[in-house]
C-alpha positions in Angstrom: 233.4 -25.0 221.3 232.9 -27.5 218.5 229.4 -27.9 217.1 227.6 -30.7 215.3 224.2 -30.7 213.6 223.2 -27.3 215.1 223.9 -28.4 218.7 226.4 -26.4 220.8 228.7 -28.2 223.2 230.0 -26.1 226.1 233.0 -27.3 228.1 231.8 -28.6 231.5 228.2 -29.1 230.4 226.9 -32.6 230.0 224.8 -33.8 227.0 221.7 -34.1 229.2 222.1 -30.5 230.5 222.4 -29.3 226.8 219.1 -31.0 226.0 217.5 -29.2 228.9 218.8 -25.8 227.6 217.4 -26.5 224.2 214.0 -27.4 225.6 214.0 -24.2 227.6 214.9 -22.1 224.6 212.0 -23.6 222.6 209.6 -22.9 225.4 210.7 -19.3 225.6 210.2 -18.8 221.9 206.6 -20.1 222.2 205.9 -17.8 225.1 207.2 -14.8 223.2 205.1 -15.7 220.2 202.0 -16.0 222.3 202.8 -12.7 223.9 203.3 -11.0 220.5 200.0 -12.3 219.2 198.1 -11.4 222.4 199.4 -7.8 222.3 198.7 -7.5 218.6 195.0 -8.6 219.1 194.6 -5.9 221.8 196.2 -3.1 219.8 194.0 -0.8 217.8 194.7 -0.5 214.1 196.8 2.4 213.0 194.8 5.7 213.1 195.2 6.4 209.3 194.2 2.9 208.3 191.2 3.1 210.7 190.1 6.3 209.2 190.1 4.8 205.7 188.4 1.5 206.7 185.7 3.2 208.9 184.7 5.3 205.9 184.7 2.3 203.5 182.9 0.1 206.0 185.2 -2.9 205.5 188.5 -4.5 206.8 191.7 -3.2 205.3 192.3 -6.7 203.7 189.1 -6.2 201.7 189.9 -2.8 200.3 190.7 -2.6 196.5 192.6 0.1 194.8 192.4 1.5 191.3 195.4 3.5 190.1 196.0 6.0 187.3 199.6 7.2 186.7 200.1 10.5 184.9 202.8 12.9 183.7 204.0 15.3 186.4 203.1 18.3 184.3 199.5 17.1 184.2 199.2 17.1 188.1 197.4 20.4 188.2 194.7 19.1 185.7 194.1 15.9 187.7 193.8 17.9 190.9 191.3 20.2 189.2 189.4 17.1 188.1 189.3 15.8 191.6 188.2 19.2 193.0 185.4 19.3 190.5 184.4 15.7 191.4 184.3 16.6 195.1 182.1 19.6 194.3 179.7 17.3 192.6 179.7 14.3 195.0 180.7 16.0 198.3 183.2 14.9 201.0 183.0 13.9 204.6 186.0 16.0 205.5 189.1 17.7 204.2 192.3 16.4 202.7 194.5 14.5 205.2 197.8 12.7 205.2 200.2 10.9 207.5 201.7 12.5 210.6 204.0 9.5 211.3 205.6 6.9 209.0 207.1 7.5 205.6 205.7 6.9 202.2 208.2 5.0 200.1 208.7 5.8 196.3 206.9 3.4 194.0 204.7 2.1 196.8 200.9 2.6 196.6 198.9 4.0 199.5 197.0 0.8 200.1 200.1 -1.4 200.6 201.7 1.3 202.7 198.6 1.4 205.0 198.7 -2.4 205.3 202.4 -2.4 206.4 202.7 -4.0 209.9 204.9 -2.9 212.9 206.9 0.2 213.4 207.2 1.0 209.7 203.4 1.4 209.3 202.0 4.8 208.4 200.1 5.2 211.7 198.8 8.6 212.7 196.7 10.8 210.5 198.0 14.3 209.8 197.8 17.1 207.3 198.1 16.6 203.6 201.1 18.0 201.7 200.6 20.9 199.3 202.5 22.5 196.4 202.1 25.2 193.8 201.4 24.7 190.1 201.1 27.2 187.3 197.7 27.8 185.7 198.8 30.4 183.2 201.7 32.7 182.2 201.2 34.8 185.4 198.9 32.7 187.6 199.2 29.6 189.8 197.2 27.6 192.3 197.7 25.3 195.3 197.6 21.6 194.7 197.7 18.5 196.9 201.0 16.6 196.4 200.3 13.9 199.0 197.0 13.3 200.6 193.7 11.5 200.8 190.1 12.6 201.0 186.8 10.7 201.7 183.9 10.9 199.3 181.5 8.7 197.4 181.4 7.0 194.0 179.0 8.2 191.3 176.7 5.3 192.5 176.8 6.4 196.1 179.3 3.9 197.4 182.0 5.2 199.8 185.4 5.7 198.3 188.7 7.4 199.3 190.7 9.4 196.8 194.5 9.6 197.1 196.7 11.9 195.1 200.5 12.0 195.2 203.4 13.4 193.2 206.7 11.5 193.0 209.7 13.8 192.2 212.7 12.5 194.2 213.3 9.1 192.8 213.3 8.3 189.1 211.3 10.2 186.5 208.8 12.6 188.1 205.2 11.4 187.8 201.9 11.6 189.6 199.5 8.9 190.8 195.8 9.0 191.4 194.5 6.2 193.6 190.9 5.3 194.4 190.3 3.0 197.4 186.9 1.3 197.8 185.3 -1.9 199.0 184.2 -2.6 195.4 186.3 -2.4 192.3 183.5 -1.2 190.1 182.8 1.8 192.4 186.5 2.7 192.4 186.7 2.5 188.6 183.6 4.6 188.1 185.1 7.3 190.3 188.3 7.2 188.4 186.5 7.5 185.0 184.5 10.5 186.1 187.6 12.3 187.5 189.4 11.7 184.2 186.5 13.3 182.3 186.4 16.3 184.7 190.1 16.7 184.4 189.7 17.2 180.7 186.8 19.6 181.1 188.8 21.7 183.6 192.2 21.4 181.9 194.2 24.6 182.5 196.2 24.1 179.2 193.1 24.5 177.0 193.3 27.6 174.9 196.8 28.5 176.2 200.2 28.9 174.5 202.5 26.1 175.9 206.1 25.2 175.5 207.6 21.8 176.1 211.1 21.9 177.6 213.4 20.0 179.9 214.1 20.3 183.6 217.5 20.0 185.2 216.3 16.9 187.0 217.1 14.0 184.8 216.0 15.7 181.7 212.3 15.2 182.2 209.8 17.0 180.1 208.0 20.0 181.5 205.2 22.2 180.2 205.3 26.0 180.7 203.0 28.8 179.7 203.9 31.5 177.3 202.0 34.8 176.8 199.8 35.1 173.7 201.0 38.2 171.9 198.4 39.8 169.6 199.7 41.0 166.2 197.9 42.7 163.4 198.3 41.6 159.8 200.1 44.9 159.1 202.8 43.7 161.4 203.6 40.6 159.3 205.4 41.8 156.2 205.3 39.1 153.5 204.9 39.1 149.7 201.4 39.9 148.5 198.9 37.1 149.1 201.3 34.8 151.1 199.8 35.6 154.6 196.3 35.1 153.2 197.2 31.6 151.9 198.7 30.7 155.3 195.6 32.0 157.2 193.2 30.2 154.9 194.9 26.9 155.4 195.2 27.2 159.2 192.2 29.2 160.4 189.9 28.8 157.4 189.7 25.0 157.7 189.1 25.3 161.4 186.2 27.7 160.9 184.5 25.1 158.7 185.3 22.0 160.8 181.7 20.9 161.3 180.9 21.2 157.6 184.0 19.3 156.6 183.3 16.5 159.0 179.8 16.2 157.7 181.2 16.0 154.1 183.6 13.2 155.2 186.8 15.3 154.8 189.8 15.4 157.1 190.6 18.3 159.4 194.2 17.6 160.4 196.6 19.7 158.3 200.3 20.2 158.0 202.0 23.5 157.1 205.7 23.9 156.2 207.2 27.4 156.3 210.6 27.5 154.7 213.2 30.1 153.8 216.5 31.7 155.0 217.0 32.6 158.7 215.5 35.9 159.7 212.9 36.2 157.0 209.9 36.0 159.4 208.9 32.4 159.8 208.8 32.6 163.6 207.1 36.0 163.4 204.4 34.5 161.2 203.9 31.7 163.7 203.6 34.2 166.5 200.9 36.0 164.4 198.9 32.8 164.0 199.1 32.0 167.7 197.9 35.5 168.6 195.0 35.3 166.1 193.8 31.8 167.2 192.6 32.9 170.6 190.5 29.9 171.3 193.1 27.4 170.1 195.7 25.6 172.2 199.2 26.2 170.8 202.1 23.9 171.7 205.6 25.0 170.8 208.5 22.6 170.4 211.9 23.7 169.3 215.3 22.1 169.1 215.8 19.0 171.2 212.3 19.5 172.8 210.9 18.0 169.6 211.7 14.6 171.1 208.5 15.2 173.2 206.4 15.4 170.0 204.4 12.3 170.9 203.3 13.8 174.2 202.6 17.1 172.5 200.5 15.3 169.8 198.5 13.5 172.5 197.9 16.7 174.3 196.9 18.5 171.1 194.2 15.9 170.4 192.8 16.1 173.9 192.7 19.9 173.7 191.6 20.5 170.1 191.3 22.8 168.3 195.0 23.0 168.6 198.2 23.9 166.8 201.6 22.2 167.3 204.5 24.3 166.2 207.9 22.6 165.5 210.6 25.1 164.8 213.8 24.6 163.0 213.0 21.0 162.2 216.1 20.7 160.0 218.3 21.0 163.1 217.1 17.7 164.4 216.3 16.0 161.1 218.8 13.2 161.5 219.3 13.4 165.3 218.6 10.1 167.0 216.6 10.2 170.3 218.5 7.7 172.5 221.0 5.8 170.5 222.5 5.3 167.0 220.2 2.3 166.5 217.0 4.3 167.1 215.0 6.2 164.4 215.9 9.8 163.6 213.7 12.3 165.4 212.2 13.4 162.1 210.7 10.0 161.7 209.3 10.1 165.2 207.8 13.5 164.4 206.2 12.2 161.2 204.8 9.2 163.0 203.3 11.4 165.7 201.7 13.6 163.1 200.2 10.5 161.4 198.9 9.1 164.7 196.7 12.1 165.6 194.0 11.0 163.3 192.4 12.7 160.2 189.3 13.8 162.1 191.2 15.9 164.7 191.1 19.7 164.5 194.9 19.9 164.8 197.4 21.9 162.7 201.1 21.0 162.6 203.3 23.9 161.6 206.9 23.1 160.7 209.6 25.7 160.1 212.9 25.1 158.5 215.9 27.0 157.0 216.7 23.9 154.9 213.7 22.5 153.0 216.0 20.3 151.0 216.9 18.3 154.1 213.2 17.5 154.7 211.9 17.2 151.2 212.8 13.6 150.7 211.4 12.4 154.0 208.2 14.3 153.6 207.8 13.1 150.0 208.2 9.5 151.2 205.4 10.0 153.7 202.8 12.0 151.9 199.9 13.5 153.7 201.8 14.8 156.8 202.4 18.2 155.2 199.8 19.4 152.7 201.0 23.0 152.2 204.6 24.4 151.9 205.0 28.1 151.8 208.3 29.9 151.1 209.1 32.9 153.3 211.7 34.7 151.1 214.0 37.6 151.7 211.9 40.8 151.4 211.6 42.5 148.0 211.7 46.3 147.7 208.0 46.7 148.5 208.4 44.6 151.6 211.6 46.4 152.7 209.7 49.7 152.5 207.0 48.2 154.7 209.5 46.8 157.2 211.2 50.2 157.5 207.9 51.8 158.3 207.0 49.1 160.7 210.2 49.1 162.8 210.4 53.0 162.7 206.7 53.6 163.4 207.4 55.1 166.8 210.2 57.4 165.6 210.1 60.5 163.5 211.5 60.0 159.9 213.0 63.0 158.1 213.7 62.2 154.5 213.0 59.6 151.7 213.3 55.9 152.5 214.0 55.0 148.9 217.8 55.2 149.2 217.7 52.9 152.3 215.4 50.4 150.4 217.8 50.3 147.5 220.9 49.9 149.7 219.3 46.9 151.6 218.6 44.6 148.6 219.0 41.0 149.5 218.8 41.4 153.3 216.4 39.8 155.7 213.7 41.4 158.0 216.0 40.8 160.9 218.7 42.8 159.2 216.4 45.8 158.6 215.1 45.6 162.2 218.7 45.9 163.5 219.5 48.6 161.0 216.6 50.8 162.3 217.7 50.2 165.9 221.3 51.3 165.2 220.0 54.4 163.3 218.0 55.4 166.3 221.1 55.0 168.4 223.0 57.2 165.9 220.3 59.9 166.2 220.5 59.8 170.0 224.3 60.1 170.0 223.9 63.1 167.7 221.8 64.8 170.4 218.3 64.4 168.9 215.8 64.1 171.8 213.5 62.6 170.9 215.4 60.8 168.1 214.7 61.8 164.5 215.9 59.4 161.7 217.7 61.1 158.9 219.5 59.8 155.8 222.8 60.6 157.3 222.1 58.2 160.2 221.3 55.4 157.8 224.4 56.1 155.7 226.6 55.9 158.8 225.1 52.7 160.0 225.1 51.0 156.6 228.7 51.9 156.1 229.6 50.3 159.4 227.5 47.2 158.9 228.8 46.7 155.4 232.5 47.0 156.4 234.7 44.1 155.6 235.5 43.2 159.2 231.7 43.0 159.9 231.2 40.1 157.5 230.3 37.6 160.3 227.9 40.1 162.0 226.3 40.8 158.7 225.9 37.1 158.0 224.3 36.5 161.5 221.8 39.3 160.9 220.8 38.0 157.5 222.6 40.6 155.4 224.0 40.3 151.9 227.0 38.0 151.7 230.1 39.5 150.1 232.2 37.2 148.1 235.7 37.1 149.5 238.2 37.7 146.6 241.2 35.5 146.7 244.6 36.5 145.3 244.7 36.2 141.5 240.9 36.4 141.2 239.0 39.2 139.5 236.3 41.0 141.4 
C-alpha cells in the first residue's frame, strides 16, 4: 500500500475512484463541521458561567478579572476581609462553586469558566469550606473554593472568587474579582485588602513562624500569652527596668516621638550563658504587652524573617523575637553562594522603616559571634543587655520563686552558697529534685529541708554527672589530667 504526496493507493482501486473517495471525505468533514457549529449555537452556556455573566450583565468574553495572590497562612484574614465587605455591600446570594468539572492548579477562575467542551466547569454547586485558626484555642470556617455575587463600592456588579491551592507547589491563596469593568474590580479588591487588615486575626496575638511537613512551607501558629509579674523575673537590680523602658517605654510615647521627628523602631539584644533567663524575660515582655502583636522566630524559622517583618509592620505595635541568633549566624538560606541568614535578618530589620512601632528582640548565647556583624551595620540594635549568671541575691530570690508553693524548713543561706556560679535553670531543677526527695522521704505535702538539698546537691555535683550539670547550667569542674595539680 505505497503512498505518495498524501494519497493512498489501494490495490484494485483506480486513480479515478481514489479521487472520488477523497472528495467524499472532504464533504463529510464539512458536514460534521456544520453539525458541530449548529449544535453549539443551540446549546445553552454552562450553568456556572451563565450564573456569573447574568449577574455581571455581559458576555463571558467581556469579563475582566483582577487577582491578588497571598500567603496560605493569610487565608483566614482575606476571608474575614471578604466577609466584612459583603456585610457592607450585600450579596445577591450565598457562596457557590462547581458541581461538575475540575479546577486545575495555577488556572484562574475566569479562564476555567471559558474552557469549551467536556472539560468546562459546567454546573453550579456548593462552595468548598475548610477550618482556620483564629487564636490559640479558637477557629472558624473559611471558604477554600467558591464564588459569590455582590457589588463594587461604586455599585457595579462584581463576582468575588476565593480559592486555596495546597496540592501542587507551594501552598498559597488567590482572591479574584470578576467584573465587566476593570476599575470596578480593582476598587473592590482595594477595599477588601483594607478590611482584611482591619479584621486581621493576628493583631494583638502571640504568633510563631514554623515549617509544615509539606515542602517546608512557612506556617503561622498561635501561642498563648502567659502573664508574668516582675517578681517572677529574677535579674540583677535595675536590669529589667532598663529593658522595659526600652521596649514598652518608647511605645507609650510613640505619638510624641513621631511629632519630634524621632524614630520608633528599636532593637534589643539579650546575651548571656544558656539558662540565665533570656527566654523567660522575653516571655515576660510578651505577657506585659497585651495590645502588641508578638512574632516569635527561633532556629531555622528565622529564614522567614522577611515575612515576619512585613507582618509586624502591618500589625504594629509589634515585637519580633529572634531567639538563639548565634545558631544561624553563618547559615546560608539556600546555597553556599547566598548570604548568611544573619545578613538577611539585618536587612529585614533595616527594611521595616524608622517610623514603625516595631521592636526587634534578639537573644544569643554567643554575643562575640554577632558583635562584628552588628557593629558593621549600626542602628539595627540600639541596646545590648547582659543576662548574667545569678549572684547570691538573685539565687536567694530564685529559690523563693521556685519553692513558693512548697513549705521550707530551714535557712536558704547554705543552698545559696553552694550554688555559686550556676544558672536559673540549674536552681529550678535543684528545687524540683529536692521536692522529689521530700516526697520519697514520706512528707505529704512535701516540706523542703536542708537534708534534701544536701542529698540533691551531692548527686548533681558527682563526677559522673558532669554532662548533666553542664546541660543544666551548673558549675563546670575542671578535669584534672595525670601529672597536673588540682
